[in-house]
C-alpha positions in Angstrom: 132.0 107.9 -57.6 134.6 107.5 -54.8 134.1 108.2 -51.1 136.2 111.3 -51.5 134.1 112.5 -54.5 130.9 112.1 -52.3 132.5 114.1 -49.5 133.4 116.8 -52.1 129.8 117.1 -53.2 128.6 117.3 -49.6 131.1 120.0 -48.9 130.1 122.1 -51.9 126.4 122.0 -51.1 126.9 122.5 -47.3 129.3 125.4 -47.5 127.9 127.2 -50.5 124.3 127.2 -49.5 123.3 125.7 -46.1 126.0 127.1 -43.8 126.2 130.5 -45.4 122.4 131.0 -44.9 122.6 129.7 -41.3 125.7 131.7 -40.2 124.9 134.9 -42.0 121.2 134.8 -40.8 122.1 134.1 -37.2 124.9 136.6 -37.2 122.6 139.4 -38.4 119.9 138.3 -36.0 122.3 138.4 -33.0 123.7 141.7 -34.1 120.2 143.2 -34.0 119.1 141.6 -30.7 122.3 142.6 -28.9 122.2 146.1 -30.4 125.5 145.7 -32.1 127.4 144.4 -29.1 130.5 143.8 -31.2 130.8 147.5 -31.8 129.3 149.3 -28.8 131.1 147.2 -26.2 134.4 146.6 -28.0 136.3 148.8 -25.5 134.9 146.8 -22.6 136.1 143.7 -24.3 139.7 145.1 -24.4 139.5 146.0 -20.7 138.2 142.5 -19.8 141.0 141.0 -21.8 143.6 142.8 -19.8 142.2 141.8 -16.4 144.4 139.4 -14.4 143.1 136.3 -12.7 144.3 135.6 -9.2 145.0 132.2 -7.6 142.1 130.3 -6.1 141.7 129.7 -2.4 143.5 126.4 -2.6 146.4 128.0 -4.5 145.5 126.6 -7.9 146.3 128.7 -11.0 143.3 130.1 -12.9 143.0 130.7 -16.6 142.8 134.4 -17.3 140.6 136.0 -20.0 143.7 136.8 -22.0 145.0 133.2 -21.9 141.5 131.9 -22.9 141.6 134.5 -25.7 145.0 133.3 -26.9 143.9 129.6 -26.8 141.0 130.4 -29.1 143.0 132.8 -31.3 145.7 130.1 -31.6 143.1 127.7 -33.1 141.6 130.4 -35.3 144.9 131.7 -36.5 146.5 129.0 -38.6 147.9 128.5 -42.0 144.5 129.3 -43.4 145.3 132.9 -42.7 148.1 132.6 -45.1 147.4 129.9 -47.7 143.6 130.2 -47.3 143.5 133.9 -48.1 145.7 133.3 -51.2 143.3 130.6 -52.4 140.3 132.9 -51.7 141.7 135.7 -53.8 142.7 133.3 -56.6 139.2 131.7 -56.7 137.0 134.7 -55.9 139.1 137.7 -56.9 140.1 140.7 -54.7 136.5 141.3 -53.8 136.5 138.2 -51.6 138.5 140.3 -49.1 135.6 142.7 -48.7 133.2 140.0 -47.9 135.7 138.5 -45.4 135.6 141.8 -43.5 131.8 141.9 -43.5 131.6 138.4 -42.1 134.0 139.3 -39.3 131.8 142.2 -38.3 128.6 140.2 -38.4 130.2 137.1 -36.9 131.4 139.0 -33.8 127.8 138.9 -32.5 127.7 135.1 -32.9 131.0 134.7 -31.2 129.7 136.8 -28.3 126.6 134.7 -27.8 128.2 131.3 -28.0 131.1 132.3 -25.7 128.7 133.9 -23.1 126.6 130.7 -23.1 129.8 128.7 -22.6 130.7 130.8 -19.5 127.2 130.5 -18.0 127.0 126.7 -18.4 130.6 125.8 -17.6 131.5 123.2 -14.9 134.3 123.0 -12.4 136.5 119.9 -12.5 139.6 119.4 -10.4 139.8 123.2 -9.7 139.5 124.1 -13.4 136.6 125.3 -15.5 135.5 123.4 -18.6 132.6 124.0 -20.9 131.6 124.7 -24.5 128.7 123.8 -26.8 128.4 120.2 -25.6 127.9 121.5 -22.0 125.2 124.0 -22.8 123.5 121.5 -25.1 123.2 119.1 -22.2 122.6 121.5 -19.3 120.4 124.2 -21.0 118.7 122.2 -23.8 118.6 118.9 -21.7 119.9 117.0 -24.7 123.0 115.1 -23.7 123.0 113.0 -26.9 123.2 116.2 -29.0 126.2 117.3 -26.9 127.9 113.9 -27.4 127.2 114.1 -31.2 128.8 117.6 -31.3 131.8 116.4 -29.3 132.4 113.5 -31.6 132.3 115.7 -34.7 134.6 118.3 -33.1 137.1 115.6 -32.0 137.3 114.1 -35.5 137.6 117.5 -37.1 140.1 119.2 -34.8 142.2 116.5 -33.2 142.7 114.4 -36.2 141.7 116.3 -39.4 142.9 119.8 -38.7 145.9 118.9 -36.6 147.1 116.4 -39.2 146.8 119.1 -41.9 148.6 121.7 -39.8 151.4 119.2 -39.3 151.5 118.7 -43.1 151.7 122.4 -43.7 154.7 122.7 -41.4 156.4 119.8 -43.1 155.6 121.0 -46.7 157.1 124.4 -45.9 160.5 122.8 -46.1 160.1 121.6 -49.7 161.6 125.0 -50.8 164.8 124.2 -48.9 165.3 120.5 -49.4 165.5 118.9 -52.8 163.2 115.9 -53.3 162.0 116.5 -49.8 159.3 113.8 -49.7 161.8 111.2 -50.7 164.2 112.0 -47.8 164.1 111.2 -44.1 163.2 114.7 -43.2 159.4 114.3 -43.1 159.8 111.6 -40.5 162.2 113.8 -38.5 159.8 116.7 -38.6 156.9 114.4 -37.6 158.8 113.1 -34.6 159.8 116.7 -33.5 156.3 118.0 -33.8 154.7 115.0 -32.0 157.3 115.4 -29.2 156.8 119.1 -28.8 153.0 118.7 -28.8 153.2 115.9 -26.2 155.3 118.1 -23.9 152.7 120.8 -24.0 149.5 118.8 -23.8 150.7 116.7 -20.9 151.4 119.9 -19.0 147.7 120.7 -18.8 145.6 123.7 -19.6 147.9 126.1 -17.8 150.9 125.1 -20.0 148.7 125.3 -23.1 147.6 128.8 -21.9 151.2 129.8 -21.2 152.5 128.6 -24.6 149.7 130.2 -26.6 149.7 133.5 -24.6 153.4 133.8 -25.3 153.5 132.6 -28.9 150.3 133.9 -30.4 150.8 137.7 -29.6 154.4 137.6 -30.8 153.6 135.9 -34.1 150.5 138.0 -34.7 152.3 141.3 -34.1 155.3 140.4 -36.3 153.0 139.2 -39.1 150.9 142.3 -38.9 154.0 144.5 -38.9 155.2 142.8 -42.0 151.8 143.6 -43.7 152.2 147.3 -42.6 155.7 147.5 -43.8 154.6 146.1 -47.2 151.8 148.7 -47.4 154.1 151.6 -46.5 156.5 150.5 -49.2 153.6 150.5 -51.7 151.6 153.4 -50.1 150.9 155.1 -53.5 149.2 152.0 -54.8 146.8 151.5 -51.8 144.0 153.7 -53.1 143.9 151.6 -56.3 144.0 148.4 -54.3 141.1 149.3 -52.1 139.1 150.5 -55.2 139.8 147.2 -56.8 138.6 145.3 -53.7 135.3 147.3 -53.6 134.7 147.2 -57.3 135.2 143.4 -57.5 133.1 142.8 -54.4 130.0 144.1 -56.3 130.8 142.8 -59.8 127.4 141.8 -60.9 128.6 140.5 -64.2 131.1 138.1 -62.4 128.3 136.9 -60.1 126.0 136.2 -63.0 128.8 134.0 -64.5 128.7 131.7 -61.5 127.5 132.8 -58.1 129.0 129.8 -56.3 132.4 130.9 -57.3 131.9 134.7 -57.0 133.7 137.0 -54.6 130.6 137.1 -52.4 130.4 133.4 -51.8 134.2 132.7 -51.7 134.7 135.7 -49.3 131.9 134.7 -47.0 133.1 131.1 -46.9 136.7 132.1 -46.1 135.6 134.7 -43.6 133.2 132.3 -41.8 135.7 129.5 -41.6 138.7 131.6 -40.8 137.2 133.4 -37.7 135.0 130.3 -36.7 132.3 132.6 -35.3 129.3 130.5 -34.6 131.1 127.3 -35.3 131.2 126.1 -31.7 135.0 125.8 -31.4 136.1 128.9 -29.5 133.5 128.5 -26.6 135.6 125.5 -25.4 138.4 127.9 -24.6 136.0 130.7 -23.4 134.6 128.5 -20.7 138.0 127.9 -19.1 138.5 131.6 -18.1 137.9 132.9 -14.6 135.8 136.0 -14.8 133.2 137.7 -12.6 130.6 138.1 -15.4 129.9 135.8 -18.4 129.5 138.7 -20.7 133.1 139.7 -20.2 134.4 136.6 -21.9 131.8 136.9 -24.6 133.2 140.4 -25.3 136.8 139.1 -25.3 136.0 136.5 -28.0 134.8 139.3 -30.3 138.4 140.6 -30.2 139.6 137.2 -31.3 137.4 137.3 -34.4 138.7 140.8 -35.3 142.3 139.8 -34.7 141.9 136.8 -37.0 140.1 138.5 -40.0 140.4 142.2 -39.8 144.1 142.2 -38.8 145.9 139.0 -39.8 143.8 137.9 -42.9 143.9 141.5 -44.1 147.7 141.6 -43.7 148.0 138.6 -46.0 145.5 140.1 -48.5 147.4 143.4 -48.7 150.8 141.6 -49.1 149.4 139.7 -52.0 147.5 142.5 -53.8 150.3 145.1 -53.7 152.9 142.6 -55.0 151.7 142.7 -58.7 152.0 138.9 -58.7 148.8 137.2 -60.1 147.8 133.9 -58.6 146.7 131.1 -60.8 144.4 128.2 -59.7 146.2 124.9 -59.6 149.6 126.5 -60.6 150.4 129.6 -58.4 148.1 129.1 -55.5 148.2 128.8 -51.7 151.6 129.0 -50.1 153.6 129.2 -53.4 151.5 132.3 -54.3 152.2 133.9 -51.0 155.9 133.1 -51.3 156.1 134.6 -54.8 154.2 137.7 -53.7 156.4 138.3 -50.6 159.5 137.8 -52.6 158.3 140.4 -55.1 157.6 142.8 -52.2 160.7 142.6 -50.1 163.1 140.1 -51.7 164.0 136.5 -51.2 164.2 136.8 -47.4 160.4 137.2 -47.4 160.2 133.6 -48.3 162.0 132.7 -45.1 159.7 134.9 -43.1 156.7 133.1 -44.5 158.2 129.7 -43.6 158.8 130.9 -40.0 155.2 132.3 -39.9 153.8 128.9 -41.1 155.7 127.1 -38.4 154.4 129.5 -35.6 150.9 129.7 -36.9 150.5 126.0 -37.5 152.0 124.8 -34.2 149.9 127.2 -32.1 146.9 125.9 -34.0 147.8 122.3 -33.1 147.9 123.2 -29.4 144.6 125.2 -29.6 142.9 122.5 -31.5 144.0 119.8 -29.1 142.6 121.8 -26.2 139.2 121.9 -27.8 139.2 118.2 -28.4 140.4 117.4 -24.9 137.5 119.4 -23.4 135.1 117.3 -25.5 136.7 114.0 -24.6 136.2 114.8 -20.9 132.6 115.7 -21.6 131.9 112.3 -23.1 133.7 110.4 -20.3 136.1 111.8 -17.7 138.5 108.9 -17.6 142.3 109.1 -17.2 142.8 106.0 -19.3 140.6 107.3 -22.1 142.4 110.7 -22.0 145.8 109.0 -22.1 144.8 106.9 -25.1 143.3 109.9 -26.8 146.5 112.0 -26.3 148.5 109.2 -27.8 146.3 109.0 -30.9 146.6 112.8 -31.3 150.3 112.6 -31.4 150.1 109.8 -34.0 147.9 112.2 -36.1 150.4 115.0 -35.8 153.3 112.6 -36.8 151.4 111.1 -39.8 150.4 114.5 -41.0 154.0 115.5 -41.6 154.5 112.6 -43.9 151.8 112.9 -46.6 149.2 115.1 -48.2 145.9 114.4 -46.5 143.3 115.2 -49.1 140.8 112.7 -47.9 141.3 113.8 -44.3 140.8 117.4 -45.3 137.4 116.6 -46.8 136.4 114.6 -43.7 137.5 117.5 -41.5 135.4 119.9 -43.6 132.3 117.8 -43.5 132.5 117.1 -39.8 133.1 120.8 -39.1 130.1 121.7 -41.3 127.8 119.4 -39.4 129.4 120.6 -36.1 128.5 124.2 -37.1 124.9 123.3 -38.0 124.4 121.6 -34.6 125.9 124.6 -32.7 124.0 127.2 -34.7 120.7 125.6 -33.9 121.6 125.4 -30.2 122.7 129.0 -29.8 119.7 130.2 -31.8 117.4 128.4 -29.3 119.4 129.6 -26.3 120.1 133.1 -27.5 117.5 134.7 -25.2 119.6 133.6 -22.1 122.7 135.4 -23.6 120.5 138.5 -24.3 119.2 138.5 -20.6 122.8 138.2 -19.4 123.9 141.1 -21.6 121.0 143.2 -20.3 122.1 142.4 -16.8 125.6 143.6 -17.6 124.4 146.8 -19.3 122.2 147.6 -16.4 125.0 147.3 -13.9 127.3 149.4 -16.1 124.6 152.2 -16.4 124.3 152.2 -12.6 128.1 152.7 -12.3 128.6 149.3 -10.7 131.3 146.7 -11.5 129.4 144.0 -13.4 129.1 140.8 -11.2 126.8 138.0 -12.1 124.7 135.5 -10.1 122.4 133.0 -11.7 119.3 133.9 -9.7 119.4 137.5 -11.1 118.2 136.3 -14.5 116.1 133.3 -13.2 118.7 130.5 -13.7 119.5 127.6 -11.4 122.0 124.8 -11.3 125.1 126.7 -12.7 128.4 127.5 -11.1 127.2 131.1 -10.7 125.4 130.5 -7.4 125.2 133.3 -4.9 127.4 132.4 -1.9 125.8 132.8 1.6 128.2 135.7 2.3 127.0 137.5 -0.8 123.3 137.5 0.1 122.1 140.9 1.1 120.4 141.0 4.5 
């Protein structure tokens, strides 16, 4: 058995059994303990997202809630929202879409808890905030080694695995246009262009990352969703039958009995979990960078990112596929080719070009968002300019190489590291959940009293965070 075969076995066991139980269980538990925060305070999350951050006293720019939301959404929204949904429908049937929706609704509570904790335990460095799971593992659990372990897993997964794969997806989208693409100079050209563009953004700092993602992500998301809506309008008479097919297949007992691991339930849950990343520990790295006056606000904002990813964008892909009449076939008409064939059937050949452009936009924004997560964790391990410079160079090499070849082994490595990363984070947020619950109660109490929620650590019995009460704030 090869190393890649071993990784495949680990992936199958981890994703089909362990992580599904962990993430679903914790998601339901957090939903109950927060009294359905992802539903009852959704409007508050939208209001918080639209709040603007002002410059600090020294004139430095601050990262707004919206920019932090777009950084996390940029990472969540990648080619998995296109190719991944196609693969899920081929493997698990239309019913997989229903279970994706369910996981987004449940996962919203997990996203809230982890992002709220990231805000509480963030640190200020060089006028900017940084934080994430590694920081709350060290500062709240008192286990730096656990934080370092999490950081190493995230860096391998996002900076090298996922970014190499996003680069490959961008490059492979040109196969349709260039004959014998892999045998030409074009993969090298694409790799150089992507690495150069990535370098220009990441050397510009978190503000340039926030600027790029806050400009690119909303545009690409809105255009893609509109494409889905147009497709549905053109096939509006077929929609009742499509929804009936989704719900019927979602509860097909006979299909489940034939193989639960490959059923719509498992495939849909897996795709939903790893599309929206709720509870995985990735998005909190972006959440911590935002400047807000209450940790709960950014927790609420991250709920929106989960919904954007799954309820809107993944659903747009699913609808475009299911109304097309094109049937995907595993190993033959799957992934991007399935999407291209479906879109072509819906709106004509120009739809293929639209998908190509979407892949470019989604994948590049993911490269930027993934890099930001990895940088935050490099700085957690050791805040060194030399180390950061070397790390950035290796990231560009990964982006360049990703454009040249299919990274099957790297994909498996990324999946395994992400799985272990998720397990470490789930255990941490489960143990620290009570702090997020207290913070939410503090927010709810101020809202009921008609006050603008403002947070200080001493109000829930915490010490040693950036949320200290200033002397001028102490009531006399």
